[in-house]
MMTF fields as JSON, N, C-alpha, C and O atoms, coordinates in Angstrom:
{
  "mmtfVersion": "1.0.0",
  "mmtfProducer": "UNKNOWN",
  "numBonds": 427,
  "numAtoms": 428,
  "numGroups": 107,
  "numChains": 1,
  "numModels": 1,
  "chainsPerModel": [1],
  "groupsPerChain": [107],
  "chainIdList": ["A"],
  "bondAtomList": [4, 2, 8, 6, 12, 10, 16, 14, 20, 18, 24, 22, 28, 26, 32, 30, 36, 34, 40, 38, 44, 42, 48, 46, 52, 50, 56, 54, 60, 58, 64, 62, 68, 66, 72, 70, 76, 74, 80, 78, 84, 82, 88, 86, 92, 90, 96, 94, 100, 98, 104, 102, 108, 106, 112, 110, 116, 114, 120, 118, 124, 122, 128, 126, 132, 130, 136, 134, 140, 138, 144, 142, 148, 146, 152, 150, 156, 154, 160, 158, 164, 162, 168, 166, 172, 170, 176, 174, 180, 178, 184, 182, 188, 186, 192, 190, 196, 194, 200, 198, 204, 202, 208, 206, 212, 210, 216, 214, 220, 218, 224, 222, 228, 226, 232, 230, 236, 234, 240, 238, 244, 242, 248, 246, 252, 250, 256, 254, 260, 258, 264, 262, 268, 266, 272, 270, 276, 274, 280, 278, 284, 282, 288, 286, 292, 290, 296, 294, 300, 298, 304, 302, 308, 306, 312, 310, 316, 314, 320, 318, 324, 322, 328, 326, 332, 330, 336, 334, 340, 338, 344, 342, 348, 346, 352, 350, 356, 354, 360, 358, 364, 362, 368, 366, 372, 370, 376, 374, 380, 378, 384, 382, 388, 386, 392, 390, 396, 394, 400, 398, 404, 402, 408, 406, 412, 410, 416, 414, 420, 418, 424, 422],
  "bondOrderList": [1, 1, 1, 1, 1, 1, 1, 1, 1, 1, 1, 1, 1, 1, 1, 1, 1, 1, 1, 1, 1, 1, 1, 1, 1, 1, 1, 1, 1, 1, 1, 1, 1, 1, 1, 1, 1, 1, 1, 1, 1, 1, 1, 1, 1, 1, 1, 1, 1, 1, 1, 1, 1, 1, 1, 1, 1, 1, 1, 1, 1, 1, 1, 1, 1, 1, 1, 1, 1, 1, 1, 1, 1, 1, 1, 1, 1, 1, 1, 1, 1, 1, 1, 1, 1, 1, 1, 1, 1, 1, 1, 1, 1, 1, 1, 1, 1, 1, 1, 1, 1, 1, 1, 1, 1, 1],
  "groupList": [{"groupName": "MET", "atomNameList": ["N", "CA", "C", "O"], "elementList": ["N", "C", "C", "O"], "formalChargeList": [0, 0, 0, 0], "bondAtomList": [1, 0, 2, 1, 3, 2], "bondOrderList": [1, 1, 2], "singleLetterCode": "M", "chemCompType": "L-PEPTIDE LINKING"}, {"groupName": "LYS", "atomNameList": ["N", "CA", "C", "O"], "elementList": ["N", "C", "C", "O"], "formalChargeList": [0, 0, 0, 0], "bondAtomList": [1, 0, 2, 1, 3, 2], "bondOrderList": [1, 1, 2], "singleLetterCode": "K", "chemCompType": "L-PEPTIDE LINKING"}, {"groupName": "ASN", "atomNameList": ["N", "CA", "C", "O"], "elementList": ["N", "C", "C", "O"], "formalChargeList": [0, 0, 0, 0], "bondAtomList": [1, 0, 2, 1, 3, 2], "bondOrderList": [1, 1, 2], "singleLetterCode": "N", "chemCompType": "L-PEPTIDE LINKING"}, {"groupName": "THR", "atomNameList": ["N", "CA", "C", "O"], "elementList": ["N", "C", "C", "O"], "formalChargeList": [0, 0, 0, 0], "bondAtomList": [1, 0, 2, 1, 3, 2], "bondOrderList": [1, 1, 2], "singleLetterCode": "T", "chemCompType": "L-PEPTIDE LINKING"}, {"groupName": "PRO", "atomNameList": ["N", "CA", "C", "O"], "elementList": ["N", "C", "C", "O"], "formalChargeList": [0, 0, 0, 0], "bondAtomList": [1, 0, 2, 1, 3, 2], "bondOrderList": [1, 1, 2], "singleLetterCode": "P", "chemCompType": "L-PEPTIDE LINKING"}, {"groupName": "ASP", "atomNameList": ["N", "CA", "C", "O"], "elementList": ["N", "C", "C", "O"], "formalChargeList": [0, 0, 0, 0], "bondAtomList": [1, 0, 2, 1, 3, 2], "bondOrderList": [1, 1, 2], "singleLetterCode": "D", "chemCompType": "L-PEPTIDE LINKING"}, {"groupName": "GLY", "atomNameList": ["N", "CA", "C", "O"], "elementList": ["N", "C", "C", "O"], "formalChargeList": [0, 0, 0, 0], "bondAtomList": [1, 0, 2, 1, 3, 2], "bondOrderList": [1, 1, 2], "singleLetterCode": "G", "chemCompType": "PEPTIDE LINKING"}, {"groupName": "ALA", "atomNameList": ["N", "CA", "C", "O"], "elementList": ["N", "C", "C", "O"], "formalChargeList": [0, 0, 0, 0], "bondAtomList": [1, 0, 2, 1, 3, 2], "bondOrderList": [1, 1, 2], "singleLetterCode": "A", "chemCompType": "L-PEPTIDE LINKING"}, {"groupName": "ILE", "atomNameList": ["N", "CA", "C", "O"], "elementList": ["N", "C", "C", "O"], "formalChargeList": [0, 0, 0, 0], "bondAtomList": [1, 0, 2, 1, 3, 2], "bondOrderList": [1, 1, 2], "singleLetterCode": "I", "chemCompType": "L-PEPTIDE LINKING"}, {"groupName": "TYR", "atomNameList": ["N", "CA", "C", "O"], "elementList": ["N", "C", "C", "O"], "formalChargeList": [0, 0, 0, 0], "bondAtomList": [1, 0, 2, 1, 3, 2], "bondOrderList": [1, 1, 2], "singleLetterCode": "Y", "chemCompType": "L-PEPTIDE LINKING"}, {"groupName": "VAL", "atomNameList": ["N", "CA", "C", "O"], "elementList": ["N", "C", "C", "O"], "formalChargeList": [0, 0, 0, 0], "bondAtomList": [1, 0, 2, 1, 3, 2], "bondOrderList": [1, 1, 2], "singleLetterCode": "V", "chemCompType": "L-PEPTIDE LINKING"}, {"groupName": "LEU", "atomNameList": ["N", "CA", "C", "O"], "elementList": ["N", "C", "C", "O"], "formalChargeList": [0, 0, 0, 0], "bondAtomList": [1, 0, 2, 1, 3, 2], "bondOrderList": [1, 1, 2], "singleLetterCode": "L", "chemCompType": "L-PEPTIDE LINKING"}, {"groupName": "PHE", "atomNameList": ["N", "CA", "C", "O"], "elementList": ["N", "C", "C", "O"], "formalChargeList": [0, 0, 0, 0], "bondAtomList": [1, 0, 2, 1, 3, 2], "bondOrderList": [1, 1, 2], "singleLetterCode": "F", "chemCompType": "L-PEPTIDE LINKING"}, {"groupName": "SER", "atomNameList": ["N", "CA", "C", "O"], "elementList": ["N", "C", "C", "O"], "formalChargeList": [0, 0, 0, 0], "bondAtomList": [1, 0, 2, 1, 3, 2], "bondOrderList": [1, 1, 2], "singleLetterCode": "S", "chemCompType": "L-PEPTIDE LINKING"}, {"groupName": "GLU", "atomNameList": ["N", "CA", "C", "O"], "elementList": ["N", "C", "C", "O"], "formalChargeList": [0, 0, 0, 0], "bondAtomList": [1, 0, 2, 1, 3, 2], "bondOrderList": [1, 1, 2], "singleLetterCode": "E", "chemCompType": "L-PEPTIDE LINKING"}, {"groupName": "HIS", "atomNameList": ["N", "CA", "C", "O"], "elementList": ["N", "C", "C", "O"], "formalChargeList": [0, 0, 0, 0], "bondAtomList": [1, 0, 2, 1, 3, 2], "bondOrderList": [1, 1, 2], "singleLetterCode": "H", "chemCompType": "L-PEPTIDE LINKING"}, {"groupName": "ARG", "atomNameList": ["N", "CA", "C", "O"], "elementList": ["N", "C", "C", "O"], "formalChargeList": [0, 0, 0, 0], "bondAtomList": [1, 0, 2, 1, 3, 2], "bondOrderList": [1, 1, 2], "singleLetterCode": "R", "chemCompType": "L-PEPTIDE LINKING"}, {"groupName": "CYS", "atomNameList": ["N", "CA", "C", "O"], "elementList": ["N", "C", "C", "O"], "formalChargeList": [0, 0, 0, 0], "bondAtomList": [1, 0, 2, 1, 3, 2], "bondOrderList": [1, 1, 2], "singleLetterCode": "C", "chemCompType": "L-PEPTIDE LINKING"}, {"groupName": "TRP", "atomNameList": ["N", "CA", "C", "O"], "elementList": ["N", "C", "C", "O"], "formalChargeList": [0, 0, 0, 0], "bondAtomList": [1, 0, 2, 1, 3, 2], "bondOrderList": [1, 1, 2], "singleLetterCode": "W", "chemCompType": "L-PEPTIDE LINKING"}, {"groupName": "GLN", "atomNameList": ["N", "CA", "C", "O"], "elementList": ["N", "C", "C", "O"], "formalChargeList": [0, 0, 0, 0], "bondAtomList": [1, 0, 2, 1, 3, 2], "bondOrderList": [1, 1, 2], "singleLetterCode": "Q", "chemCompType": "L-PEPTIDE LINKING"}],
  "groupTypeList": [0, 1, 2, 3, 3, 4, 5, 6, 1, 3, 3, 7, 8, 8, 7, 9, 0, 3, 8, 10, 6, 11, 8, 8, 7, 12, 10, 0, 2, 13, 13, 14, 1, 3, 5, 11, 7, 13, 9, 15, 8, 16, 2, 0, 8, 6, 11, 17, 11, 11, 7, 11, 6, 2, 13, 10, 11, 5, 9, 8, 6, 0, 4, 13, 12, 8, 3, 18, 8, 8, 13, 8, 12, 8, 10, 12, 11, 18, 10, 0, 6, 11, 10, 6, 7, 11, 7, 6, 14, 1, 1, 14, 8, 4, 12, 11, 6, 14, 15, 12, 19, 2, 18, 12, 1, 6, 10],
  "groupIdList": [1, 2, 3, 4, 5, 6, 7, 8, 9, 10, 11, 12, 13, 14, 15, 16, 17, 18, 19, 20, 21, 22, 23, 24, 25, 26, 27, 28, 29, 30, 31, 32, 33, 34, 35, 36, 37, 38, 39, 40, 41, 42, 43, 44, 45, 46, 47, 48, 49, 50, 51, 52, 53, 54, 55, 56, 57, 58, 59, 60, 61, 62, 63, 64, 65, 66, 67, 68, 69, 70, 71, 72, 73, 74, 75, 76, 77, 78, 79, 80, 81, 82, 83, 84, 85, 86, 87, 88, 89, 90, 91, 92, 93, 94, 95, 96, 97, 98, 99, 100, 101, 102, 103, 104, 105, 106, 107],
  "secStructList": [7, 7, 7, 5, 7, 1, 6, 6, 2, 2, 2, 2, 2, 2, 2, 6, 1, 2, 2, 2, 2, 2, 2, 2, 2, 2, 2, 2, 2, 2, 2, 1, 7, 7, 2, 2, 2, 2, 2, 2, 2, 2, 2, 2, 2, 2, 2, 2, 2, 2, 2, 2, 2, 2, 2, 2, 2, 2, 2, 6, 6, 7, 7, 2, 2, 2, 2, 2, 2, 2, 2, 2, 2, 2, 2, 2, 2, 2, 2, 2, 2, 2, 2, 2, 2, 2, 2, 6, 5, 7, 7, 7, 7, 6, 6, 6, 2, 2, 2, 2, 2, 2, 2, 6, 6, 6, 7],
  "xCoordList": [208.105, 207.49, 208.352, 208.195, 209.249, 210.168, 210.072, 210.631, 209.374, 209.279, 209.832, 209.45, 210.724, 211.321, 210.753, 210.682, 210.343, 209.806, 209.96, 209.811, 210.256, 210.368, 209.0, 208.885, 207.962, 206.632, 206.062, 205.936, 205.722, 205.118, 206.108, 205.694, 207.395, 208.4, 208.305, 208.364, 208.159, 208.063, 206.835, 206.909, 205.715, 204.486, 204.644, 204.167, 205.304, 205.534, 206.377, 206.102, 207.393, 208.255, 207.474, 207.58, 206.689, 205.896, 204.918, 204.63, 204.41, 203.447, 204.013, 203.257, 205.317, 205.937, 206.277, 206.834, 205.955, 206.284, 205.099, 204.424, 204.85, 203.782, 202.399, 202.27, 201.388, 200.007, 199.693, 198.915, 200.293, 200.089, 200.653, 200.02, 201.829, 202.42, 201.56, 201.437, 200.966, 200.076, 198.87, 198.475, 198.291, 197.141, 197.543, 196.822, 198.69, 199.189, 199.424, 199.029, 200.064, 200.337, 199.041, 198.941, 198.052, 196.76, 196.109, 195.575, 196.157, 195.592, 196.391, 195.809, 197.718, 198.562, 198.284, 198.23, 198.111, 197.899, 196.496, 196.285, 195.545, 194.183, 194.073, 193.242, 194.908, 194.84, 195.599, 195.177, 196.697, 197.504, 197.97, 199.09, 197.104, 197.329, 198.471, 198.51, 199.407, 200.482, 200.493, 200.112, 200.93, 200.974, 201.928, 201.622, 203.095, 204.102, 203.573, 203.687, 203.001, 202.488, 201.343, 201.296, 200.43, 199.308, 199.803, 199.275, 200.821, 201.403, 201.905, 201.601, 202.673, 203.262, 202.228, 202.343, 201.224, 200.145, 199.4, 199.075, 199.127, 198.469, 199.317, 198.784, 200.636, 201.514, 201.428, 201.329, 201.466, 201.468, 200.117, 200.068, 199.026, 197.717, 197.725, 197.269, 198.24, 198.324, 199.196, 198.844, 200.338, 201.238, 200.602, 200.755, 199.897, 199.222, 198.141, 198.005, 197.379, 196.347, 196.968, 196.428, 198.1, 198.812, 199.296, 199.188, 199.824, 200.279, 199.103, 199.22, 197.981, 196.791, 196.328, 195.998, 196.307, 195.939, 196.875, 196.44, 198.159, 199.149, 198.897, 199.041, 198.522, 198.206, 196.987, 196.95, 195.997, 194.795, 195.172, 194.689, 196.037, 196.486, 197.177, 196.965, 197.999, 198.693, 197.682, 197.795, 196.71, 195.697, 194.851, 194.513, 194.515, 193.651, 194.426, 193.841, 195.739, 196.503, 197.381, 197.831, 197.634, 198.58, 199.937, 200.323, 200.656, 201.971, 202.873, 202.921, 203.569, 204.384, 205.425, 205.678, 206.035, 207.083, 206.509, 207.209, 205.26, 204.64, 204.387, 204.707, 203.806, 203.548, 204.862, 204.929, 205.897, 207.205, 207.78, 208.328, 207.655, 208.132, 207.346, 207.923, 206.04, 205.215, 205.626, 205.677, 205.921, 206.362, 207.664, 207.813, 208.598, 209.865, 209.615, 210.236, 208.713, 208.345, 207.736, 208.052, 206.865, 206.247, 207.305, 207.266, 208.241, 209.325, 210.159, 210.545, 210.44, 211.18, 210.438, 211.042, 209.125, 208.333, 208.302, 208.368, 208.201, 208.195, 209.506, 209.494, 210.626, 211.934, 212.025, 212.52, 211.558, 211.59, 210.743, 211.151, 209.578, 208.732, 209.357, 209.315, 209.94, 210.586, 211.776, 211.981, 212.556, 213.698, 213.214, 213.829, 212.129, 211.556, 211.09, 211.298, 210.456, 209.983, 211.16, 211.121, 212.203, 213.39, 214.049, 214.6, 213.994, 214.577, 213.628, 214.019, 212.395, 211.419, 210.939, 210.599, 210.915, 210.53, 209.239, 208.933, 208.5, 207.346, 207.849, 207.574, 208.582, 209.197, 208.277, 207.978, 207.841, 206.892, 207.519, 208.627, 206.798, 207.308, 207.064, 206.061, 207.982, 207.884, 206.588, 206.037, 206.134, 205.013, 203.635, 202.714, 203.473, 202.142, 201.92, 200.785, 202.964, 202.85, 201.821, 201.04, 201.814, 200.848, 199.421, 198.512, 199.237, 197.908, 197.46, 196.31, 198.365, 198.022, 197.589, 196.641, 198.279, 197.947, 196.552, 195.806, 196.211, 194.879, 193.78, 192.721, 194.027, 193.007, 192.653, 191.499, 193.639, 193.422, 193.535, 193.946, 193.177, 193.336, 192.452, 192.655, 191.492, 190.655, 191.361, 190.856, 192.521, 193.272, 194.051, 194.749],
  "yCoordList": [200.234, 199.951, 198.918, 197.719, 199.358, 198.48, 198.718, 199.686, 197.852, 197.942, 196.653, 195.567, 196.754, 195.587, 195.418, 196.373, 194.179, 193.887, 192.406, 191.581, 192.044, 190.629, 189.97, 188.748, 190.775, 190.228, 189.608, 190.279, 188.338, 187.663, 187.135, 186.615, 187.247, 186.814, 185.305, 184.865, 184.522, 183.076, 182.704, 181.862, 183.328, 183.063, 183.472, 182.773, 184.588, 185.056, 184.05, 183.787, 183.492, 182.504, 181.226, 180.656, 180.776, 179.556, 179.694, 178.712, 180.895, 181.122, 180.723, 180.325, 180.82, 180.5, 179.023, 178.633, 178.194, 176.776, 175.958, 175.293, 176.0, 175.293, 175.747, 176.633, 175.142, 175.489, 175.101, 175.78, 174.014, 173.595, 174.655, 175.002, 175.164, 176.233, 177.482, 178.165, 177.784, 178.938, 178.774, 179.716, 177.583, 177.324, 177.421, 178.007, 176.847, 176.917, 178.368, 178.788, 179.135, 180.544, 181.327, 182.201, 181.016, 181.69, 181.433, 182.351, 180.182, 179.825, 180.494, 181.041, 180.451, 181.09, 182.587, 183.161, 183.206, 184.651, 185.042, 186.171, 184.13, 184.468, 184.609, 185.371, 183.88, 183.988, 185.201, 185.827, 185.53, 186.679, 187.422, 187.223, 188.276, 188.937, 189.952, 190.802, 189.849, 190.837, 191.354, 190.644, 192.582, 193.184, 192.44, 192.22, 192.05, 191.377, 190.04, 189.744, 189.245, 187.938, 188.11, 187.41, 189.026, 189.259, 189.678, 189.24, 190.531, 191.017, 189.845, 189.752, 188.958, 187.84, 186.764, 186.086, 186.601, 185.666, 186.137, 185.328, 187.434, 187.97, 187.724, 187.361, 187.918, 187.647, 186.183, 185.878, 185.289, 183.865, 183.415, 182.542, 183.986, 183.668, 184.033, 183.256, 185.208, 185.637, 184.718, 184.381, 184.305, 183.411, 182.044, 181.451, 181.543, 180.25, 180.319, 179.402, 181.398, 181.549, 181.709, 181.212, 182.401, 182.542, 181.174, 180.868, 180.359, 179.017, 178.139, 177.355, 178.274, 177.52, 177.919, 177.063, 179.207, 179.689, 179.17, 178.825, 179.111, 178.58, 177.098, 176.63, 176.366, 174.946, 174.762, 173.857, 175.616, 175.551, 175.828, 175.154, 176.823, 177.122, 175.915, 175.605, 175.238, 174.048, 172.944, 172.253, 172.788, 171.739, 171.958, 171.003, 173.208, 173.463, 173.534, 173.781, 173.319, 173.194, 174.363, 174.445, 175.272, 176.362, 175.723, 174.762, 176.237, 175.657, 175.575, 176.49, 174.468, 174.181, 175.25, 175.565, 175.816, 176.798, 178.052, 178.71, 178.391, 179.57, 179.297, 180.126, 178.123, 177.81, 177.621, 177.9, 177.157, 177.007, 178.382, 178.555, 179.347, 180.712, 181.331, 181.975, 181.13, 181.642, 180.989, 181.654, 179.683, 178.973, 179.552, 179.721, 179.852, 180.452, 181.824, 182.18, 182.588, 183.899, 183.755, 184.536, 182.758, 182.525, 182.141, 182.618, 181.292, 180.909, 182.134, 182.296, 182.986, 184.228, 185.086, 185.582, 185.26, 186.05, 185.395, 186.082, 184.068, 183.325, 183.548, 183.788, 183.467, 183.693, 185.118, 185.332, 186.084, 187.479, 187.653, 188.348, 187.028, 187.097, 186.417, 186.947, 185.243, 184.503, 185.272, 185.294, 185.897, 186.7, 187.846, 188.136, 188.489, 189.555, 189.037, 189.687, 187.864, 187.272, 186.89, 187.117, 186.314, 185.943, 187.161, 187.079, 188.287, 189.528, 190.23, 191.194, 189.756, 190.395, 191.725, 192.634, 191.834, 193.084, 192.92, 191.839, 193.994, 194.039, 194.539, 195.665, 193.681, 194.028, 193.56, 192.372, 194.495, 194.204, 193.321, 193.586, 192.268, 191.451, 192.206, 192.906, 192.063, 192.839, 192.579, 191.478, 193.592, 193.564, 193.361, 194.123, 192.364, 192.011, 192.238, 192.152, 192.522, 192.642, 193.659, 193.393, 194.808, 195.861, 195.393, 195.663, 194.701, 194.181, 193.123, 193.128, 192.218, 191.184, 191.816, 191.351, 192.872, 193.542, 194.179, 194.164, 194.727, 195.346, 194.306, 194.44, 193.267, 192.268, 191.458, 191.07, 191.203, 190.333, 191.081, 190.501, 192.354, 193.163, 192.707, 193.148, 191.849, 191.318, 190.282, 189.899, 189.829, 188.797, 189.443, 188.755],
  "zCoordList": [145.652, 146.916, 147.641, 147.41, 148.505, 149.191, 150.689, 151.206, 151.377, 152.821, 153.397, 152.96, 154.371, 154.982, 156.377, 157.151, 156.698, 158.012, 158.319, 157.418, 159.569, 159.905, 160.097, 160.009, 160.36, 160.603, 159.334, 158.31, 159.405, 158.264, 157.248, 156.212, 157.505, 156.529, 156.272, 155.124, 157.332, 157.162, 156.344, 155.45, 156.65, 155.909, 154.443, 153.549, 154.199, 152.831, 152.051, 150.881, 152.686, 152.027, 151.744, 150.658, 152.723, 152.55, 151.388, 150.703, 151.161, 150.079, 148.722, 147.836, 148.544, 147.257, 147.094, 146.067, 148.085, 148.03, 147.52, 148.306, 146.268, 145.55, 146.004, 146.849, 145.444, 145.776, 147.217, 147.887, 147.697, 149.093, 150.034, 151.032, 149.723, 150.53, 150.516, 151.533, 149.374, 149.277, 150.195, 150.881, 150.207, 151.077, 152.544, 153.351, 152.889, 154.271, 154.666, 155.754, 153.793, 154.084, 154.241, 155.102, 153.416, 153.497, 154.859, 155.482, 155.314, 156.62, 157.74, 158.676, 157.647, 158.664, 158.742, 159.83, 157.595, 157.554, 158.012, 158.455, 157.911, 158.323, 159.833, 160.327, 160.572, 162.033, 162.557, 163.529, 161.926, 162.348, 161.098, 160.628, 160.568, 159.286, 159.353, 160.243, 158.391, 158.259, 156.824, 155.893, 156.66, 155.324, 154.398, 153.227, 154.934, 154.112, 153.59, 152.4, 154.472, 154.057, 153.056, 152.045, 153.326, 152.408, 151.032, 150.01, 151.017, 149.768, 148.917, 147.728, 149.544, 148.8, 148.475, 147.454, 149.329, 149.016, 147.772, 146.903, 147.679, 146.479, 145.236, 144.187, 145.341, 144.198, 143.775, 142.586, 144.744, 144.421, 143.876, 143.01, 144.361, 143.78, 142.296, 141.456, 141.983, 140.588, 139.762, 138.631, 140.313, 139.577, 139.362, 138.294, 140.356, 140.204, 139.132, 138.322, 139.127, 138.097, 136.711, 135.722, 136.643, 135.375, 134.884, 133.697, 135.788, 135.43, 134.999, 134.057, 135.688, 135.312, 133.911, 133.09, 133.651, 132.316, 131.251, 130.153, 131.565, 130.62, 130.36, 129.23, 131.398, 131.227, 130.338, 129.504, 130.515, 129.669, 128.214, 127.304, 128.001, 126.628, 126.011, 124.839, 126.794, 126.304, 125.993, 124.98, 126.863, 126.695, 125.438, 124.739, 125.158, 123.994, 122.674, 121.619, 122.735, 121.508, 121.121, 119.979, 122.052, 121.768, 121.464, 122.129, 120.484, 120.174, 121.414, 122.235, 121.515, 122.698, 122.984, 124.147, 121.945, 122.199, 122.861, 123.631, 122.581, 123.208, 124.68, 125.532, 124.988, 126.397, 127.151, 128.349, 126.476, 127.095, 127.462, 128.55, 126.565, 126.828, 127.988, 128.863, 127.986, 129.083, 130.402, 131.436, 130.366, 131.575, 132.119, 133.329, 131.236, 131.674, 132.291, 133.293, 131.7, 132.233, 133.632, 134.529, 133.819, 135.124, 136.152, 137.286, 135.771, 136.697, 137.058, 138.215, 136.096, 136.361, 137.388, 138.339, 137.196, 138.133, 139.516, 140.535, 139.544, 140.804, 141.565, 142.773, 140.86, 141.5, 142.033, 143.14, 141.268, 141.724, 142.988, 143.919, 143.019, 144.203, 145.396, 146.506, 145.183, 146.27, 146.83, 148.044, 145.967, 146.423, 147.312, 148.338, 146.929, 147.747, 149.095, 150.12, 149.1, 150.358, 151.247, 152.457, 150.661, 151.443, 152.07, 153.168, 151.377, 151.894, 152.868, 153.527, 152.961, 153.836, 153.29, 154.047, 151.953, 151.298, 150.512, 150.009, 150.417, 149.515, 148.171, 147.757, 147.513, 146.232, 145.106, 144.985, 144.301, 143.238, 142.164, 141.696, 141.779, 140.687, 139.382, 139.243, 138.43, 137.192, 136.419, 136.443, 135.755, 134.818, 135.452, 135.159, 136.303, 136.789, 138.279, 138.747, 139.024, 140.476, 140.925, 141.838, 140.3, 140.661, 140.392, 141.177, 139.296, 138.95, 139.955, 140.395, 140.317, 141.296, 142.615, 143.249, 143.026, 144.285, 144.208, 145.187, 143.062, 142.898, 142.772, 143.386, 141.976, 141.72, 142.96, 143.143, 143.808, 144.962, 146.286, 147.291, 146.296, 147.501, 148.656, 149.787, 148.407, 149.483, 150.341, 151.397, 149.896, 150.638, 151.753, 152.497]
}
């Protein structure tokens, strides 16, 4: 699924700039909704929840090397999403992108 469009590209990029950027992008997209921005906002919501889950695993005593591996995986997915946003493409992040789009389709 590769669609290129300039509409919403800035909002899509902002979505990947920490949780604050995600909130800003969400507000920006609510006033002038674009498919590209919504797509990347859904990806970032999924990545943030994945990171939160990883933090909970670390907090409850999951071995550090496991949470470290999960963290590297999350950073990899984040970079893949950011690269897609920078290119102005709806480029699916590996493994979980399709799920994020389905789970958060209300965004």
